[in-house]
C-alpha positions as CSV (number, residue, x, y, z in Angstrom):
1,X,35.7,23.3,44.4
2,X,34.8,20.0,47.0
3,X,35.1,16.5,46.5
4,X,33.9,13.5,48.2
5,X,36.0,10.9,46.9
6,X,34.8,7.1,48.2
7,X,37.5,5.0,47.6
8,X,39.3,1.3,48.2
9,X,41.9,-0.3,49.2
10,X,44.5,-0.8,51.9
11,X,45.6,2.7,53.2
12,X,43.3,4.5,55.4
13,X,43.1,8.0,53.5
14,X,44.1,10.8,55.6
15,X,47.7,9.3,54.9
16,X,47.3,10.2,51.4
17,X,50.3,8.1,50.2
18,X,52.1,8.2,47.0
19,X,49.5,6.6,44.2
20,X,46.5,7.1,46.7
21,X,43.9,8.7,43.9
22,X,44.6,4.3,42.4
23,X,42.1,3.5,45.0
24,X,39.5,6.0,44.3
25,X,36.3,4.2,42.7
26,X,34.2,7.0,43.0
27,X,34.2,11.3,43.1
28,X,31.8,14.2,43.3
29,X,32.4,17.5,42.2
30,X,30.9,20.2,44.4
31,X,30.9,24.0,44.1
32,X,28.9,24.4,47.9
33,X,31.0,23.0,51.2
34,X,26.5,22.1,52.6
35,X,25.7,20.8,49.1
36,X,28.7,17.8,49.7
37,X,28.2,18.1,52.8
38,X,25.0,16.3,52.7
39,X,26.3,14.3,50.0
40,X,28.7,13.3,52.6
41,X,26.4,12.7,55.3
42,X,24.2,10.1,53.5
43,X,27.6,8.0,51.8
44,X,28.3,8.0,55.2
45,X,24.7,6.9,56.5
46,X,25.0,3.9,53.8
47,X,28.8,2.6,54.6
48,X,27.5,2.5,58.3
49,X,25.0,0.1,57.6
50,X,26.6,-2.0,54.9
51,X,29.4,-2.6,57.3
52,X,30.3,-3.6,61.0
53,X,33.1,-1.7,61.3
54,X,33.9,1.7,61.1
55,X,36.5,5.1,62.5
56,X,35.4,8.4,61.3
57,X,37.2,11.7,61.9
58,X,36.1,15.5,62.3
59,X,37.9,16.1,59.3
60,X,34.9,13.9,57.2
61,X,37.9,11.3,56.4
62,X,36.6,7.9,57.4
63,X,36.6,4.2,57.3
64,X,34.6,0.9,56.8
65,X,35.6,-2.2,56.5
66,X,35.1,-6.0,57.4
67,X,37.4,-7.6,59.2
68,X,37.4,-11.0,56.6
69,X,38.1,-8.5,53.3
70,X,41.9,-8.7,53.5
71,X,44.4,-9.2,50.6
72,X,47.6,-11.4,50.2
73,X,50.7,-8.5,50.0
74,X,53.5,-9.7,48.8
75,X,55.7,-6.9,49.7
76,X,55.0,-7.4,53.4
77,X,54.0,-11.0,53.7
78,X,50.6,-10.7,55.3
79,X,47.5,-10.5,54.6
80,X,46.3,-6.7,55.0
81,X,42.6,-5.3,55.6
82,X,40.6,-3.9,53.1
83,X,39.1,-0.3,53.5
84,X,35.7,1.4,51.6
85,X,37.2,5.2,52.2
86,X,34.6,8.1,52.0
87,X,36.6,11.8,52.2
88,X,35.2,15.0,51.9
89,X,38.0,17.1,50.3
90,X,38.6,21.3,49.4
91,X,40.9,21.7,46.4
92,X,41.8,17.9,46.6
93,X,43.3,18.6,50.1
94,X,41.6,18.4,53.8
95,X,39.3,21.1,54.1
96,X,39.6,24.2,56.7
97,X,39.3,23.8,60.7
98,X,36.4,25.7,60.0
99,X,34.8,23.4,58.3
100,X,35.5,20.2,60.2
101,X,32.6,18.3,62.2
102,X,33.2,16.7,65.5
103,X,30.2,15.2,65.9
104,X,32.2,12.8,62.9
105,X,34.9,11.9,65.5
106,X,33.6,8.5,66.5
107,X,34.5,5.6,65.7
108,X,32.7,1.7,66.5
109,X,35.9,-0.5,66.9
110,X,39.0,-0.4,69.0
111,X,40.6,-3.8,67.3
112,X,44.1,-3.5,65.3
113,X,44.3,-2.8,61.6
114,X,45.9,-5.6,59.3
115,X,48.4,-2.6,57.6
116,X,50.9,-3.9,55.8
117,X,54.6,-3.5,58.0
118,X,56.8,-1.6,55.1
119,X,54.2,1.2,54.0
120,X,54.7,3.2,57.4
121,X,59.4,2.7,57.5
């Protein structure tokens, strides 16, 4: 089974930090990979048209953001970037290498992300 998940929060989806599921805002289920991929592409294009910055990976996990969308983090005492994330998962994990899409491995910004400094300790 495949799921296309949309999230909103401070972490990029590829980290799968504890509690990442709390950031889910939408889930679509699919039995067929190509139907899931078609939906993912449609959502990817929609988010890319909505937000000025994106970083996308061939494993079909992407983040989209606006540099002004920050949230104060009490734990680290700094403002952290908020991301709109999109991920296509296979059986609740990263898709297999055979299904990766190199065309999605791209980004339009080299700017530093304002991540919580405590997240990576």
